[in-house]
Biopython code that builds the backbone (N, CA, C, O; Angstrom):
import numpy as np
from Bio.PDB.StructureBuilder import StructureBuilder

atoms = [
    (1, "MET", "N", (24.937, -34.794, 28.755)),
    (1, "MET", "CA", (24.527, -33.541, 29.356)),
    (1, "MET", "C", (24.940, -32.372, 28.461)),
    (1, "MET", "O", (24.211, -31.388, 28.331)),
    (2, "ARG", "N", (26.092, -32.492, 27.859)),
    (2, "ARG", "CA", (26.586, -31.427, 26.996)),
    (2, "ARG", "C", (25.668, -31.234, 25.783)),
    (2, "ARG", "O", (25.444, -30.104, 25.347)),
    (3, "GLU", "N", (25.148, -32.314, 25.252)),
    (3, "GLU", "CA", (24.247, -32.222, 24.100)),
    (3, "GLU", "C", (22.903, -31.603, 24.489)),
    (3, "GLU", "O", (22.315, -30.849, 23.714)),
    (4, "LEU", "N", (22.428, -31.921, 25.679)),
    (4, "LEU", "CA", (21.128, -31.395, 26.117)),
    (4, "LEU", "C", (21.156, -29.885, 26.311)),
    (4, "LEU", "O", (20.162, -29.201, 26.067)),
    (5, "THR", "N", (22.301, -29.368, 26.753)),
    (5, "THR", "CA", (22.400, -27.945, 27.042)),
    (5, "THR", "C", (23.166, -27.194, 25.960)),
    (5, "THR", "O", (23.715, -26.123, 26.219)),
    (6, "ASP", "N", (23.207, -27.741, 24.764)),
    (6, "ASP", "CA", (23.900, -27.096, 23.661)),
    (6, "ASP", "C", (23.132, -25.854, 23.232)),
    (6, "ASP", "O", (21.930, -25.923, 22.975)),
    (7, "ARG", "N", (23.823, -24.718, 23.152)),
    (7, "ARG", "CA", (23.167, -23.460, 22.776)),
    (7, "ARG", "C", (22.709, -23.462, 21.330)),
    (7, "ARG", "O", (21.759, -22.761, 20.982)),
    (8, "ASN", "N", (23.366, -24.234, 20.484)),
    (8, "ASN", "CA", (23.050, -24.221, 19.061)),
    (8, "ASN", "C", (22.024, -25.273, 18.659)),
    (8, "ASN", "O", (21.655, -25.370, 17.488)),
    (9, "LYS", "N", (21.568, -26.050, 19.616)),
    (9, "LYS", "CA", (20.593, -27.088, 19.323)),
    (9, "LYS", "C", (19.210, -26.445, 19.225)),
    (9, "LYS", "O", (18.731, -25.839, 20.183)),
    (10, "GLY", "N", (18.581, -26.577, 18.077)),
    (10, "GLY", "CA", (17.308, -25.911, 17.832)),
    (10, "GLY", "C", (16.119, -26.683, 18.359)),
    (10, "GLY", "O", (15.320, -27.198, 17.577)),
    (11, "ILE", "N", (15.987, -26.774, 19.672)),
    (11, "ILE", "CA", (14.829, -27.431, 20.271)),
    (11, "ILE", "C", (14.140, -26.454, 21.213)),
    (11, "ILE", "O", (14.750, -25.484, 21.663)),
    (12, "SER", "N", (12.893, -26.706, 21.504)),
    (12, "SER", "CA", (12.154, -25.824, 22.400)),
    (12, "SER", "C", (12.611, -26.024, 23.840)),
    (12, "SER", "O", (13.229, -27.031, 24.185)),
    (13, "ASN", "N", (12.293, -25.048, 24.658)),
    (13, "ASN", "CA", (12.664, -25.140, 26.073)),
    (13, "ASN", "C", (11.943, -26.296, 26.756)),
    (13, "ASN", "O", (12.510, -26.953, 27.629)),
    (14, "GLU", "N", (10.699, -26.547, 26.365)),
    (14, "GLU", "CA", (9.939, -27.635, 26.978)),
    (14, "GLU", "C", (10.589, -28.983, 26.673)),
    (14, "GLU", "O", (10.696, -29.846, 27.545)),
    (15, "THR", "N", (11.015, -29.148, 25.436)),
    (15, "THR", "CA", (11.676, -30.400, 25.053)),
    (15, "THR", "C", (13.000, -30.550, 25.787)),
    (15, "THR", "O", (13.339, -31.635, 26.259)),
    (16, "ARG", "N", (13.747, -29.454, 25.880)),
    (16, "ARG", "CA", (15.028, -29.475, 26.574)),
    (16, "ARG", "C", (14.825, -29.845, 28.054)),
    (16, "ARG", "O", (15.578, -30.651, 28.600)),
    (17, "GLU", "N", (13.813, -29.260, 28.694)),
    (17, "GLU", "CA", (13.530, -29.554, 30.094)),
    (17, "GLU", "C", (13.154, -31.021, 30.278)),
    (17, "GLU", "O", (13.614, -31.673, 31.215)),
    (18, "LYS", "N", (12.318, -31.533, 29.382)),
    (18, "LYS", "CA", (11.882, -32.928, 29.476)),
    (18, "LYS", "C", (13.069, -33.877, 29.323)),
    (18, "LYS", "O", (13.219, -34.817, 30.105)),
    (19, "GLU", "N", (13.911, -33.635, 28.322)),
    (19, "GLU", "CA", (15.080, -34.489, 28.104)),
    (19, "GLU", "C", (16.064, -34.382, 29.270)),
    (19, "GLU", "O", (16.691, -35.372, 29.649)),
    (20, "TYR", "N", (16.198, -33.191, 29.830)),
    (20, "TYR", "CA", (17.081, -32.987, 30.984)),
    (20, "TYR", "C", (16.578, -33.802, 32.180)),
    (20, "TYR", "O", (17.365, -34.452, 32.868)),
    (21, "GLN", "N", (15.270, -33.764, 32.419)),
    (21, "GLN", "CA", (14.691, -34.525, 33.526)),
    (21, "GLN", "C", (14.921, -36.023, 33.342)),
    (21, "GLN", "O", (15.282, -36.721, 34.289)),
    (22, "GLU", "N", (14.713, -36.509, 32.127)),
    (22, "GLU", "CA", (14.940, -37.930, 31.851)),
    (22, "GLU", "C", (16.395, -38.300, 32.090)),
    (22, "GLU", "O", (16.689, -39.349, 32.663)),
    (23, "TYR", "N", (17.297, -37.445, 31.653)),
    (23, "TYR", "CA", (18.727, -37.698, 31.821)),
    (23, "TYR", "C", (19.095, -37.751, 33.297)),
    (23, "TYR", "O", (19.821, -38.647, 33.728)),
    (24, "VAL", "N", (18.596, -36.795, 34.070)),
    (24, "VAL", "CA", (18.907, -36.740, 35.508)),
    (24, "VAL", "C", (18.362, -37.975, 36.214)),
    (24, "VAL", "O", (19.071, -38.599, 37.003)),
    (25, "ARG", "N", (17.115, -38.332, 35.941)),
    (25, "ARG", "CA", (16.530, -39.508, 36.591)),
    (25, "ARG", "C", (17.295, -40.778, 36.237)),
    (25, "ARG", "O", (17.569, -41.604, 37.108)),
    (26, "GLY", "N", (17.638, -40.935, 34.973)),
    (26, "GLY", "CA", (18.357, -42.131, 34.550)),
    (26, "GLY", "C", (19.762, -42.203, 35.116)),
    (26, "GLY", "O", (20.195, -43.256, 35.584)),
    (27, "TRP", "N", (20.466, -41.098, 35.076)),
    (27, "TRP", "CA", (21.849, -41.074, 35.531)),
    (27, "TRP", "C", (21.949, -41.294, 37.036)),
    (27, "TRP", "O", (22.769, -42.083, 37.504)),
    (28, "VAL", "N", (21.109, -40.592, 37.783)),
    (28, "VAL", "CA", (21.123, -40.741, 39.243)),
    (28, "VAL", "C", (20.613, -42.121, 39.629)),
    (28, "VAL", "O", (21.136, -42.723, 40.567)),
    (29, "GLY", "N", (19.613, -42.633, 38.934)),
    (29, "GLY", "CA", (19.117, -43.974, 39.221)),
    (29, "GLY", "C", (20.175, -45.043, 39.009)),
    (29, "GLY", "O", (20.245, -46.016, 39.760)),
    (30, "TYR", "N", (20.992, -44.860, 37.991)),
    (30, "TYR", "CA", (22.034, -45.833, 37.689)),
    (30, "TYR", "C", (23.169, -45.785, 38.720)),
    (30, "TYR", "O", (23.681, -46.827, 39.130)),
    (31, "PHE", "N", (23.555, -44.584, 39.135)),
    (31, "PHE", "CA", (24.695, -44.425, 40.038)),
    (31, "PHE", "C", (24.287, -44.130, 41.480)),
    (31, "PHE", "O", (25.102, -43.605, 42.239)),
    (32, "ARG", "N", (23.060, -44.449, 41.884)),
    (32, "ARG", "CA", (22.587, -44.076, 43.217)),
    (32, "ARG", "C", (23.324, -44.765, 44.353)),
    (32, "ARG", "O", (23.316, -44.265, 45.478)),
    (33, "LEU", "N", (23.953, -45.886, 44.090)),
    (33, "LEU", "CA", (24.660, -46.603, 45.156)),
    (33, "LEU", "C", (26.029, -45.998, 45.452)),
    (33, "LEU", "O", (26.604, -46.255, 46.509)),
    (34, "ALA", "N", (26.541, -45.215, 44.546)),
    (34, "ALA", "CA", (27.852, -44.598, 44.741)),
    (34, "ALA", "C", (27.704, -43.350, 45.599)),
    (34, "ALA", "O", (26.648, -42.718, 45.621)),
    (35, "ASP", "N", (28.778, -43.005, 46.307)),
    (35, "ASP", "CA", (28.795, -41.769, 47.086)),
    (35, "ASP", "C", (29.336, -40.664, 46.179)),
    (35, "ASP", "O", (30.545, -40.564, 45.967)),
    (36, "MET", "N", (28.451, -39.852, 45.656)),
    (36, "MET", "CA", (28.879, -38.871, 44.662)),
    (36, "MET", "C", (28.307, -37.483, 44.898)),
    (36, "MET", "O", (27.967, -36.785, 43.943)),
    (37, "LYS", "N", (28.197, -37.078, 46.137)),
    (37, "LYS", "CA", (27.657, -35.759, 46.446)),
    (37, "LYS", "C", (28.541, -34.650, 45.876)),
    (37, "LYS", "O", (28.041, -33.687, 45.295)),
    (38, "GLY", "N", (29.839, -34.791, 46.043)),
    (38, "GLY", "CA", (30.763, -33.768, 45.548)),
    (38, "GLY", "C", (30.716, -33.637, 44.035)),
    (38, "GLY", "O", (30.699, -32.530, 43.496)),
    (39, "LEU", "N", (30.696, -34.771, 43.361)),
    (39, "LEU", "CA", (30.624, -34.753, 41.899)),
    (39, "LEU", "C", (29.324, -34.123, 41.424)),
    (39, "LEU", "O", (29.326, -33.329, 40.484)),
    (40, "LEU", "N", (28.218, -34.469, 42.064)),
    (40, "LEU", "CA", (26.926, -33.922, 41.651)),
    (40, "LEU", "C", (26.830, -32.433, 41.937)),
    (40, "LEU", "O", (26.180, -31.703, 41.190)),
    (41, "LYS", "N", (27.463, -31.975, 42.999)),
    (41, "LYS", "CA", (27.447, -30.541, 43.303)),
    (41, "LYS", "C", (28.144, -29.755, 42.202)),
    (41, "LYS", "O", (27.615, -28.750, 41.728)),
    (42, "THR", "N", (29.327, -30.205, 41.792)),
    (42, "THR", "CA", (30.049, -29.494, 40.736)),
    (42, "THR", "C", (29.341, -29.641, 39.391)),
    (42, "THR", "O", (29.328, -28.703, 38.594)),
    (43, "THR", "N", (28.760, -30.795, 39.136)),
    (43, "THR", "CA", (28.029, -30.997, 37.886)),
    (43, "THR", "C", (26.791, -30.106, 37.827)),
    (43, "THR", "O", (26.453, -29.575, 36.769)),
    (44, "ASP", "N", (26.119, -29.946, 38.959)),
    (44, "ASP", "CA", (24.960, -29.055, 39.024)),
    (44, "ASP", "C", (25.346, -27.613, 38.707)),
    (44, "ASP", "O", (24.663, -26.933, 37.941)),
    (45, "GLU", "N", (26.443, -27.153, 39.298)),
    (45, "GLU", "CA", (26.889, -25.788, 39.051)),
    (45, "GLU", "C", (27.182, -25.579, 37.571)),
    (45, "GLU", "O", (26.806, -24.560, 36.992)),
    (46, "TRP", "N", (27.850, -26.541, 36.971)),
    (46, "TRP", "CA", (28.191, -26.463, 35.550)),
    (46, "TRP", "C", (26.930, -26.476, 34.688)),
    (46, "TRP", "O", (26.824, -25.699, 33.739)),
    (47, "ALA", "N", (25.976, -27.350, 35.007)),
    (47, "ALA", "CA", (24.747, -27.473, 34.221)),
    (47, "ALA", "C", (23.896, -26.204, 34.329)),
    (47, "ALA", "O", (23.322, -25.756, 33.337)),
    (48, "ARG", "N", (23.817, -25.633, 35.519)),
    (48, "ARG", "CA", (23.044, -24.398, 35.676)),
    (48, "ARG", "C", (23.669, -23.253, 34.881)),
    (48, "ARG", "O", (22.961, -22.423, 34.310)),
    (49, "ARG", "N", (24.992, -23.219, 34.850)),
    (49, "ARG", "CA", (25.663, -22.179, 34.066)),
    (49, "ARG", "C", (25.362, -22.371, 32.580)),
    (49, "ARG", "O", (25.156, -21.393, 31.861)),
    (50, "ARG", "N", (25.333, -23.610, 32.118)),
    (50, "ARG", "CA", (25.001, -23.881, 30.718)),
    (50, "ARG", "C", (23.558, -23.487, 30.413)),
    (50, "ARG", "O", (23.269, -22.969, 29.334)),
    (51, "ILE", "N", (22.656, -23.729, 31.354)),
    (51, "ILE", "CA", (21.248, -23.370, 31.162)),
    (51, "ILE", "C", (21.102, -21.853, 31.072)),
    (51, "ILE", "O", (20.352, -21.344, 30.239)),
    (52, "ARG", "N", (21.825, -21.131, 31.938)),
    (52, "ARG", "CA", (21.793, -19.665, 31.874)),
    (52, "ARG", "C", (22.307, -19.175, 30.524)),
    (52, "ARG", "O", (21.755, -18.232, 29.959)),
    (53, "ALA", "N", (23.349, -19.800, 30.007)),
    (53, "ALA", "CA", (23.902, -19.412, 28.704)),
    (53, "ALA", "C", (22.891, -19.679, 27.583)),
    (53, "ALA", "O", (22.795, -18.900, 26.634)),
    (54, "VAL", "N", (22.147, -20.767, 27.692)),
    (54, "VAL", "CA", (21.120, -21.076, 26.679)),
    (54, "VAL", "C", (20.063, -19.980, 26.658)),
    (54, "VAL", "O", (19.700, -19.486, 25.590)),
    (55, "TYR", "N", (19.573, -19.601, 27.818)),
    (55, "TYR", "CA", (18.548, -18.562, 27.868)),
    (55, "TYR", "C", (19.101, -17.215, 27.409)),
    (55, "TYR", "O", (18.395, -16.461, 26.739)),
    (56, "TRP", "N", (20.345, -16.900, 27.753)),
    (56, "TRP", "CA", (20.954, -15.650, 27.323)),
    (56, "TRP", "C", (21.043, -15.595, 25.803)),
    (56, "TRP", "O", (20.808, -14.542, 25.210)),
    (57, "LYS", "N", (21.375, -16.704, 25.170)),
    (57, "LYS", "CA", (21.474, -16.725, 23.713)),
    (57, "LYS", "C", (20.095, -16.618, 23.076)),
    (57, "LYS", "O", (19.960, -16.009, 22.015)),
    (58, "GLN", "N", (19.078, -17.188, 23.690)),
    (58, "GLN", "CA", (17.730, -17.135, 23.133)),
    (58, "GLN", "C", (17.187, -15.710, 23.115)),
    (58, "GLN", "O", (16.368, -15.368, 22.261)),
    (59, "TRP", "N", (17.631, -14.891, 24.038)),
    (59, "TRP", "CA", (17.109, -13.534, 24.100)),
    (59, "TRP", "C", (17.638, -12.662, 22.959)),
    (59, "TRP", "O", (17.015, -11.651, 22.634)),
    (60, "LYS", "N", (18.752, -13.017, 22.350)),
    (60, "LYS", "CA", (19.362, -12.449, 21.152)),
    (60, "LYS", "C", (19.562, -10.936, 21.167)),
    (60, "LYS", "O", (20.699, -10.484, 21.299)),
    (61, "LYS", "N", (18.517, -10.144, 21.040)),
    (61, "LYS", "CA", (18.668, -8.701, 20.883)),
    (61, "LYS", "C", (18.861, -8.007, 22.229)),
    (61, "LYS", "O", (18.444, -8.507, 23.273)),
    (62, "VAL", "N", (19.498, -6.850, 22.173)),
    (62, "VAL", "CA", (19.788, -6.078, 23.382)),
    (62, "VAL", "C", (18.501, -5.687, 24.089)),
    (62, "VAL", "O", (18.415, -5.791, 25.313)),
    (63, "ILE", "N", (17.504, -5.241, 23.346)),
    (63, "ILE", "CA", (16.250, -4.807, 23.963)),
    (63, "ILE", "C", (15.543, -5.977, 24.640)),
    (63, "ILE", "O", (14.943, -5.804, 25.702)),
    (64, "THR", "N", (15.604, -7.157, 24.045)),
    (64, "THR", "CA", (14.987, -8.338, 24.652)),
    (64, "THR", "C", (15.718, -8.713, 25.931)),
    (64, "THR", "O", (15.092, -9.034, 26.941)),
    (65, "LYS", "N", (17.041, -8.672, 25.884)),
    (65, "LYS", "CA", (17.828, -8.966, 27.085)),
    (65, "LYS", "C", (17.479, -7.990, 28.195)),
    (65, "LYS", "O", (17.283, -8.388, 29.344)),
    (66, "TYR", "N", (17.403, -6.710, 27.848)),
    (66, "TYR", "CA", (17.070, -5.688, 28.837)),
    (66, "TYR", "C", (15.683, -5.940, 29.429)),
    (66, "TYR", "O", (15.512, -5.892, 30.647)),
    (67, "GLN", "N", (14.701, -6.205, 28.583)),
    (67, "GLN", "CA", (13.336, -6.418, 29.071)),
    (67, "GLN", "C", (13.240, -7.648, 29.964)),
    (67, "GLN", "O", (12.545, -7.625, 30.980)),
    (68, "MET", "N", (13.924, -8.709, 29.598)),
    (68, "MET", "CA", (13.878, -9.924, 30.410)),
    (68, "MET", "C", (14.580, -9.713, 31.751)),
    (68, "MET", "O", (14.123, -10.215, 32.778)),
    (69, "LEU", "N", (15.680, -8.979, 31.745)),
    (69, "LEU", "CA", (16.384, -8.695, 33.003)),
    (69, "LEU", "C", (15.537, -7.803, 33.906)),
    (69, "LEU", "O", (15.514, -7.987, 35.123)),
    (70, "ARG", "N", (14.846, -6.842, 33.313)),
    (70, "ARG", "CA", (13.955, -5.988, 34.113)),
    (70, "ARG", "C", (12.783, -6.798, 34.661)),
    (70, "ARG", "O", (12.324, -6.552, 35.777)),
    (71, "ALA", "N", (12.297, -7.764, 33.880)),
    (71, "ALA", "CA", (11.206, -8.623, 34.350)),
    (71, "ALA", "C", (11.660, -9.485, 35.530)),
    (71, "ALA", "O", (10.850, -9.898, 36.359)),
    (72, "LEU", "N", (12.955, -9.747, 35.592)),
    (72, "LEU", "CA", (13.516, -10.500, 36.718)),
    (72, "LEU", "C", (13.904, -9.587, 37.877)),
    (72, "LEU", "O", (14.648, -9.994, 38.770)),
    (73, "LYS", "N", (13.401, -8.353, 37.860)),
    (73, "LYS", "CA", (13.554, -7.385, 38.945)),
    (73, "LYS", "C", (14.993, -6.886, 39.119)),
    (73, "LYS", "O", (15.434, -6.631, 40.240)),
    (74, "LEU", "N", (15.717, -6.748, 38.010)),
    (74, "LEU", "CA", (17.057, -6.191, 38.063)),
    (74, "LEU", "C", (16.962, -4.683, 37.880)),
    (74, "LEU", "O", (16.106, -4.198, 37.140)),
    (75, "GLU", "N", (17.832, -3.944, 38.545)),
    (75, "GLU", "CA", (17.819, -2.489, 38.447)),
    (75, "GLU", "C", (18.121, -2.049, 37.010)),
    (75, "GLU", "O", (18.746, -2.775, 36.237)),
    (76, "HIS", "N", (17.662, -0.850, 36.680)),
    (76, "HIS", "CA", (17.804, -0.332, 35.317)),
    (76, "HIS", "C", (19.263, -0.301, 34.868)),
    (76, "HIS", "O", (19.604, -0.821, 33.806)),
    (77, "TRP", "N", (20.108, 0.305, 35.672)),
    (77, "TRP", "CA", (21.502, 0.471, 35.255)),
    (77, "TRP", "C", (22.220, -0.870, 35.110)),
    (77, "TRP", "O", (23.040, -1.042, 34.209)),
    (78, "LYS", "N", (21.917, -1.808, 35.985)),
    (78, "LYS", "CA", (22.560, -3.121, 35.908)),
    (78, "LYS", "C", (22.038, -3.908, 34.705)),
    (78, "LYS", "O", (22.800, -4.606, 34.037)),
    (79, "ALA", "N", (20.735, -3.791, 34.433)),
    (79, "ALA", "CA", (20.156, -4.460, 33.267)),
    (79, "ALA", "C", (20.752, -3.904, 31.978)),
    (79, "ALA", "O", (21.036, -4.661, 31.050)),
    (80, "MET", "N", (20.943, -2.595, 31.914)),
    (80, "MET", "CA", (21.565, -1.984, 30.734)),
    (80, "MET", "C", (23.006, -2.453, 30.579)),
    (80, "MET", "O", (23.454, -2.750, 29.471)),
    (81, "GLU", "N", (23.717, -2.518, 31.680)),
    (81, "GLU", "CA", (25.119, -2.941, 31.643)),
    (81, "GLU", "C", (25.248, -4.379, 31.126)),
    (81, "GLU", "O", (26.101, -4.668, 30.287)),
    (82, "LEU", "N", (24.406, -5.263, 31.628)),
    (82, "LEU", "CA", (24.457, -6.658, 31.187)),
    (82, "LEU", "C", (23.977, -6.811, 29.744)),
    (82, "LEU", "O", (24.581, -7.542, 28.960)),
    (83, "ALA", "N", (22.895, -6.125, 29.399)),
    (83, "ALA", "CA", (22.308, -6.288, 28.069)),
    (83, "ALA", "C", (23.234, -5.770, 26.974)),
    (83, "ALA", "O", (23.265, -6.331, 25.878)),
    (84, "MET", "N", (23.979, -4.724, 27.250)),
    (84, "MET", "CA", (24.828, -4.130, 26.217)),
    (84, "MET", "C", (26.272, -4.618, 26.290)),
    (84, "MET", "O", (27.154, -4.047, 25.649)),
    (85, "SER", "N", (26.508, -5.641, 27.046)),
    (85, "SER", "CA", (27.856, -6.180, 27.162)),
    (85, "SER", "C", (28.276, -6.890, 25.880)),
    (85, "SER", "O", (27.453, -7.500, 25.198)),
    (86, "ARG", "N", (29.559, -6.805, 25.561)),
    (86, "ARG", "CA", (30.090, -7.476, 24.381)),
    (86, "ARG", "C", (30.489, -8.918, 24.685)),
    (86, "ARG", "O", (30.786, -9.692, 23.775)),
    (87, "LYS", "N", (30.495, -9.266, 25.947)),
    (87, "LYS", "CA", (30.929, -10.611, 26.332)),
    (87, "LYS", "C", (29.956, -11.648, 25.788)),
    (87, "LYS", "O", (28.763, -11.388, 25.634)),
    (88, "LYS", "N", (30.488, -12.815, 25.505)),
    (88, "LYS", "CA", (29.657, -13.869, 24.933)),
    (88, "LYS", "C", (28.944, -14.657, 26.020)),
    (88, "LYS", "O", (29.018, -14.320, 27.202)),
    (89, "TYR", "N", (28.258, -15.702, 25.606)),
    (89, "TYR", "CA", (27.287, -16.401, 26.437)),
    (89, "TYR", "C", (27.894, -17.052, 27.669)),
    (89, "TYR", "O", (27.367, -16.899, 28.771)),
    (90, "TRP", "N", (28.979, -17.766, 27.502)),
    (90, "TRP", "CA", (29.561, -18.488, 28.636)),
    (90, "TRP", "C", (30.064, -17.498, 29.680)),
    (90, "TRP", "O", (29.894, -17.716, 30.880)),
    (91, "ARG", "N", (30.671, -16.426, 29.233)),
    (91, "ARG", "CA", (31.206, -15.422, 30.148)),
    (91, "ARG", "C", (30.075, -14.679, 30.859)),
    (91, "ARG", "O", (30.166, -14.408, 32.056)),
    (92, "ARG", "N", (29.020, -14.353, 30.132)),
    (92, "ARG", "CA", (27.880, -13.639, 30.711)),
    (92, "ARG", "C", (27.096, -14.510, 31.678)),
    (92, "ARG", "O", (26.454, -13.995, 32.594)),
    (93, "SER", "N", (27.138, -15.812, 31.489)),
    (93, "SER", "CA", (26.352, -16.689, 32.353)),
    (93, "SER", "C", (26.826, -16.637, 33.802)),
    (93, "SER", "O", (26.074, -16.986, 34.712)),
    (94, "ILE", "N", (28.063, -16.206, 34.025)),
    (94, "ILE", "CA", (28.548, -16.028, 35.398)),
    (94, "ILE", "C", (27.783, -14.884, 36.068)),
    (94, "ILE", "O", (27.296, -15.029, 37.189)),
    (95, "ALA", "N", (27.681, -13.748, 35.374)),
    (95, "ALA", "CA", (26.977, -12.590, 35.926)),
    (95, "ALA", "C", (25.485, -12.860, 36.067)),
    (95, "ALA", "O", (24.837, -12.311, 36.958)),
    (96, "LEU", "N", (24.946, -13.688, 35.210)),
    (96, "LEU", "CA", (23.519, -14.011, 35.278)),
    (96, "LEU", "C", (23.186, -14.879, 36.482)),
    (96, "LEU", "O", (22.014, -15.033, 36.824)),
    (97, "GLY", "N", (24.188, -15.442, 37.123)),
    (97, "GLY", "CA", (23.954, -16.281, 38.299)),
    (97, "GLY", "C", (23.232, -15.552, 39.410)),
    (97, "GLY", "O", (22.496, -16.171, 40.180)),
    (98, "SER", "N", (23.431, -14.232, 39.509)),
    (98, "SER", "CA", (22.743, -13.464, 40.544)),
    (98, "SER", "C", (21.329, -13.076, 40.119)),
    (98, "SER", "O", (20.503, -12.724, 40.961)),
    (99, "VAL", "N", (21.048, -13.137, 38.825)),
    (99, "VAL", "CA", (19.728, -12.764, 38.313)),
    (99, "VAL", "C", (18.851, -13.999, 38.128)),
    (99, "VAL", "O", (17.748, -14.083, 38.668)),
    (100, "ILE", "N", (19.360, -14.947, 37.361)),
    (100, "ILE", "CA", (18.639, -16.209, 37.145)),
    (100, "ILE", "C", (19.147, -17.173, 38.220)),
    (100, "ILE", "O", (20.092, -17.931, 38.000)),
    (101, "THR", "N", (18.514, -17.128, 39.357)),
    (101, "THR", "CA", (18.983, -17.892, 40.512)),
    (101, "THR", "C", (18.644, -19.372, 40.372)),
    (101, "THR", "O", (17.945, -19.782, 39.445)),
    (102, "ASN", "N", (19.150, -20.154, 41.303)),
    (102, "ASN", "CA", (18.876, -21.588, 41.298)),
    (102, "ASN", "C", (17.388, -21.861, 41.470)),
    (102, "ASN", "O", (16.867, -22.826, 40.909)),
    (103, "LYS", "N", (16.702, -21.029, 42.236)),
    (103, "LYS", "CA", (15.263, -21.195, 42.424)),
    (103, "LYS", "C", (14.507, -20.985, 41.117)),
    (103, "LYS", "O", (13.560, -21.712, 40.817)),
    (104, "ILE", "N", (14.923, -19.999, 40.349)),
    (104, "ILE", "CA", (14.268, -19.738, 39.063)),
    (104, "ILE", "C", (14.518, -20.893, 38.113)),
    (104, "ILE", "O", (13.611, -21.315, 37.395)),
    (105, "ILE", "N", (15.740, -21.408, 38.100)),
    (105, "ILE", "CA", (16.050, -22.541, 37.235)),
    (105, "ILE", "C", (15.223, -23.758, 37.631)),
    (105, "ILE", "O", (14.736, -24.488, 36.768)),
    (106, "ALA", "N", (15.063, -23.978, 38.928)),
    (106, "ALA", "CA", (14.236, -25.089, 39.389)),
    (106, "ALA", "C", (12.777, -24.874, 39.002)),
    (106, "ALA", "O", (12.076, -25.826, 38.659)),
    (107, "LYS", "N", (12.319, -23.624, 39.057)),
    (107, "LYS", "CA", (10.949, -23.308, 38.669)),
    (107, "LYS", "C", (10.716, -23.528, 37.179)),
    (107, "LYS", "O", (9.608, -23.858, 36.756)),
    (108, "LEU", "N", (11.778, -23.342, 36.385)),
    (108, "LEU", "CA", (11.680, -23.575, 34.942)),
    (108, "LEU", "C", (11.571, -25.058, 34.611)),
    (108, "LEU", "O", (11.183, -25.415, 33.499)),
    (109, "GLY", "N", (11.907, -25.924, 35.561)),
    (109, "GLY", "CA", (11.754, -27.359, 35.342)),
    (109, "GLY", "C", (13.048, -28.141, 35.359)),
    (109, "GLY", "O", (13.043, -29.343, 35.097)),
    (110, "TYR", "N", (14.149, -27.492, 35.657)),
    (110, "TYR", "CA", (15.443, -28.175, 35.706)),
    (110, "TYR", "C", (15.751, -28.559, 37.151)),
    (110, "TYR", "O", (16.156, -27.720, 37.955)),
    (111, "THR", "N", (15.558, -29.824, 37.465)),
    (111, "THR", "CA", (15.788, -30.315, 38.815)),
    (111, "THR", "C", (17.279, -30.421, 39.088)),
    (111, "THR", "O", (18.062, -30.777, 38.208)),
    (112, "SER", "N", (17.652, -30.114, 40.296)),
    (112, "SER", "CA", (19.041, -30.259, 40.702)),
    (112, "SER", "C", (19.374, -31.745, 40.822)),
    (112, "SER", "O", (18.618, -32.511, 41.418)),
    (113, "MET", "N", (20.500, -32.142, 40.257)),
    (113, "MET", "CA", (20.911, -33.548, 40.325)),
    (113, "MET", "C", (21.167, -33.961, 41.770)),
    (113, "MET", "O", (20.813, -35.067, 42.179)),
    (114, "LEU", "N", (21.778, -33.076, 42.534)),
    (114, "LEU", "CA", (22.088, -33.393, 43.932)),
    (114, "LEU", "C", (20.820, -33.572, 44.749)),
    (114, "LEU", "O", (20.724, -34.502, 45.551)),
    (115, "ASP", "N", (19.844, -32.691, 44.555)),
    (115, "ASP", "CA", (18.582, -32.814, 45.291)),
    (115, "ASP", "C", (17.873, -34.116, 44.948)),
    (115, "ASP", "O", (17.361, -34.803, 45.833)),
    (116, "TYR", "N", (17.843, -34.454, 43.667)),
    (116, "TYR", "CA", (17.202, -35.704, 43.260)),
    (116, "TYR", "C", (17.952, -36.904, 43.821)),
    (116, "TYR", "O", (17.334, -37.877, 44.254)),
    (117, "TYR", "N", (19.272, -36.842, 43.816)),
    (117, "TYR", "CA", (20.096, -37.919, 44.360)),
    (117, "TYR", "C", (19.810, -38.113, 45.851)),
    (117, "TYR", "O", (19.690, -39.244, 46.322)),
    (118, "LEU", "N", (19.704, -37.018, 46.580)),
    (118, "LEU", "CA", (19.442, -37.121, 48.024)),
    (118, "LEU", "C", (18.053, -37.698, 48.301)),
    (118, "LEU", "O", (17.885, -38.454, 49.258)),
    (119, "THR", "N", (17.061, -37.356, 47.484)),
    (119, "THR", "CA", (15.726, -37.925, 47.694)),
    (119, "THR", "C", (15.690, -39.403, 47.349)),
    (119, "THR", "O", (15.007, -40.179, 48.018)),
    (120, "VAL", "N", (16.418, -39.803, 46.310)),
    (120, "VAL", "CA", (16.461, -41.215, 45.920)),
    (120, "VAL", "C", (17.204, -42.047, 46.961)),
    (120, "VAL", "O", (16.786, -43.158, 47.286)),
    (121, "CYS", "N", (18.297, -41.513, 47.479)),
    (121, "CYS", "CA", (19.112, -42.262, 48.441)),
    (121, "CYS", "C", (18.429, -42.382, 49.801)),
    (121, "CYS", "O", (18.633, -43.371, 50.506)),
    (122, "GLU", "N", (17.623, -41.395, 50.177)),
    (122, "GLU", "CA", (16.946, -41.448, 51.472)),
    (122, "GLU", "C", (15.818, -42.468, 51.482)),
    (122, "GLU", "O", (15.521, -43.059, 52.521)),
    (123, "SER", "N", (15.195, -42.674, 50.343)),
    (123, "SER", "CA", (14.048, -43.605, 50.318)),
    (123, "SER", "C", (14.464, -45.003, 49.944)),
    (123, "SER", "O", (13.624, -45.900, 49.878)),
]
sb = StructureBuilder()
sb.init_structure("model")
sb.init_model(0)
sb.init_chain("A")
sb.init_seg("    ")
for serial, (resi, resn, name, xyz) in enumerate(atoms, 1):
    if name == "N":
        sb.init_residue(resn, " ", resi, " ")
    sb.init_atom(name, np.array(xyz, "f"), 0.0, 1.0, " ", f" {name:<3s}", serial, name[0])
structure = sb.get_structure()
């Protein structure tokens, strides 16, 4: 999982999403008999934070960060504050949690491990 969400790995977002989906399906399929809701919940939170950091690094320039935050319907002053912050990717990914929500991450193609686990275990 750490390799898939590496910020320095030069792969496209589509490839990253595809590999992430394969990893989630394989991992949950292998461990579906175990009771691991708590582990998957914490792993999901960690993975989403890594995904937010990847997107934050891809935006690179301050103006790009500002434009993308405004496109996500963030207020002007808050978008300026986040875009011009000196904090690095991992630290900023905490603040991005309110902007790049779990729904947006799911829409981008990153399935929640816990949700997939619950669907596999129910059927």
